[in-house]
C-alpha positions as CSV (number, residue, x, y, z in Angstrom):
1,X,32.1,-3.7,-0.7
2,X,28.1,-4.7,-0.7
3,X,27.6,-1.7,1.9
4,X,29.4,1.0,-0.6
5,X,27.2,-0.6,-3.1
6,X,23.8,0.2,-1.4
7,X,24.8,3.7,-0.2
8,X,25.2,4.6,-3.6
9,X,22.2,3.2,-4.9
10,X,20.5,4.9,-2.1
11,X,21.9,8.2,-3.2
12,X,21.1,7.6,-6.7
13,X,17.4,6.7,-5.7
14,X,17.3,10.3,-3.3
15,X,18.5,12.4,-6.3
16,X,21.4,12.9,-3.7
17,X,24.6,13.8,-5.0
18,X,26.3,16.5,-7.4
19,X,24.3,15.5,-10.5
20,X,21.1,14.4,-9.1
21,X,18.7,12.6,-11.3
22,X,16.3,12.7,-14.0
23,X,12.6,12.3,-13.6
24,X,11.2,11.4,-16.8
25,X,7.1,11.6,-17.2
26,X,5.6,10.3,-20.5
27,X,2.0,11.7,-20.8
28,X,-0.8,11.5,-23.0
29,X,0.1,14.7,-24.9
30,X,4.0,15.3,-24.2
31,X,7.0,13.8,-22.6
32,X,8.5,15.9,-19.9
33,X,11.8,15.3,-17.7
34,X,13.4,17.4,-15.2
35,X,16.9,17.2,-13.3
36,X,16.8,17.5,-9.6
37,X,19.5,17.1,-6.9
38,X,18.8,16.9,-3.1
39,X,20.8,18.2,-0.6
40,X,19.9,18.4,3.1
41,X,16.5,19.5,3.4
42,X,15.8,21.4,0.0
43,X,15.9,20.1,-3.8
44,X,17.2,22.1,-6.8
45,X,15.9,22.0,-10.0
46,X,18.8,22.3,-12.8
47,X,17.0,21.4,-15.9
48,X,13.4,20.9,-17.2
49,X,11.8,20.2,-20.9
50,X,9.2,18.8,-22.5
51,X,8.7,17.6,-26.0
52,X,4.8,17.4,-27.7
53,X,3.7,13.7,-28.7
54,X,1.5,13.2,-31.6
55,X,-2.0,12.4,-30.9
56,X,-2.6,8.8,-30.1
57,X,1.1,8.2,-29.5
58,X,-0.2,7.5,-25.9
59,X,-3.3,6.2,-24.9
60,X,-5.0,5.5,-21.0
61,X,-1.5,5.5,-20.1
62,X,-0.1,2.8,-22.6
63,X,2.4,3.5,-25.2
64,X,0.6,3.0,-28.8
65,X,3.2,4.3,-30.9
66,X,6.6,3.1,-29.3
67,X,8.9,5.2,-32.4
68,X,7.1,8.3,-31.9
69,X,7.7,8.2,-28.0
70,X,11.2,7.3,-28.8
71,X,11.6,10.3,-31.0
72,X,10.6,12.6,-28.6
73,X,12.4,11.4,-25.8
74,X,15.6,11.6,-28.2
75,X,14.6,15.0,-28.9
76,X,14.1,15.9,-25.6
77,X,17.5,15.0,-24.2
78,X,19.2,16.6,-27.4
79,X,17.7,19.7,-26.6
80,X,17.8,19.9,-22.7
81,X,21.0,18.2,-22.4
82,X,20.9,16.6,-19.1
83,X,23.9,16.5,-16.8
84,X,23.0,13.0,-15.3
85,X,22.6,9.9,-17.0
86,X,20.4,8.2,-13.7
87,X,16.9,8.5,-14.9
88,X,13.8,7.5,-12.8
89,X,10.4,6.6,-14.3
90,X,6.9,6.1,-12.9
91,X,4.7,3.6,-14.8
92,X,0.8,4.0,-14.3
93,X,-2.1,2.9,-16.4
94,X,-5.4,0.4,-16.4
95,X,-3.8,-2.6,-16.6
96,X,-1.1,-2.3,-13.9
97,X,-1.8,-4.0,-10.5
98,X,0.3,-3.0,-7.4
99,X,-0.5,-4.6,-3.6
100,X,1.4,-4.0,-0.7
101,X,1.7,-7.0,1.5
102,X,3.2,-7.7,4.7
103,X,5.3,-11.1,4.9
104,X,7.2,-12.6,7.5
105,X,11.3,-11.8,6.7
106,X,12.2,-14.6,3.7
107,X,15.9,-14.3,1.9
108,X,15.1,-12.8,-1.4
109,X,15.6,-16.0,-3.3
110,X,13.0,-17.8,-1.2
111,X,10.7,-14.3,-1.6
112,X,11.3,-14.4,-5.2
113,X,10.1,-18.2,-5.3
114,X,7.0,-17.5,-3.2
115,X,5.6,-15.0,-5.7
116,X,3.7,-17.7,-7.6
117,X,1.9,-19.0,-4.6
118,X,1.3,-15.4,-3.2
119,X,-0.3,-14.1,-6.5
120,X,-2.6,-17.0,-6.7
121,X,-3.8,-17.0,-3.3
122,X,-3.9,-13.0,-2.7
123,X,-4.0,-11.0,-5.7
124,X,-5.7,-13.2,-8.7
125,X,-9.2,-12.4,-8.0
126,X,-8.6,-8.7,-8.3
127,X,-6.9,-8.9,-11.9
128,X,-9.8,-8.5,-14.5
129,X,-8.6,-10.7,-17.2
130,X,-7.2,-14.2,-16.3
131,X,-6.4,-14.0,-20.2
132,X,-3.9,-11.2,-19.9
133,X,-0.1,-11.6,-19.8
134,X,1.1,-11.7,-16.0
135,X,4.3,-10.4,-15.2
136,X,5.4,-10.5,-11.1
137,X,7.9,-8.5,-9.5
138,X,8.8,-7.7,-5.7
139,X,10.5,-5.5,-3.8
140,X,10.9,-5.1,-0.1
141,X,10.3,-1.2,0.8
142,X,10.9,-1.9,4.6
143,X,12.4,-4.3,6.7
144,X,12.2,-4.3,10.5
145,X,12.2,-6.7,13.2
146,X,9.9,-7.7,16.1
147,X,10.6,-9.2,19.1
148,X,8.7,-12.8,19.4
149,X,5.3,-12.3,20.5
150,X,5.3,-8.7,19.8
151,X,3.3,-7.1,17.0
152,X,2.9,-3.4,15.7
């Protein structure tokens, strides 16, 4: 059953399937969303819309006025009537630090335990202010096996 769940997650993450997914962009001047589905080598745009934000609601990639942004997203969904409930959002701003590292294989539980050690050893020096709150997360983008003694 775990295999079926991961295959479904992969279909949702890539927009494959009948309804696809909605990509949401929260910009400085507007919230925008597009509903797409992927089939074979092509993608189909089903719906698109945008709603303007009041000045100052989002500044430098950070939401300043959460109520205004929430209202704009609600208005966008009401106007466009997206068919999919699967939503993908990208997050980028001046205070977000992302690092990609290659590690030896670890079970996920051990990987999560090692985050504190990894962050202090590899990443802490690149974070501008140690007084800022720090939230850590990890995700595996790719997993591969190499024979002993073989490097890639």
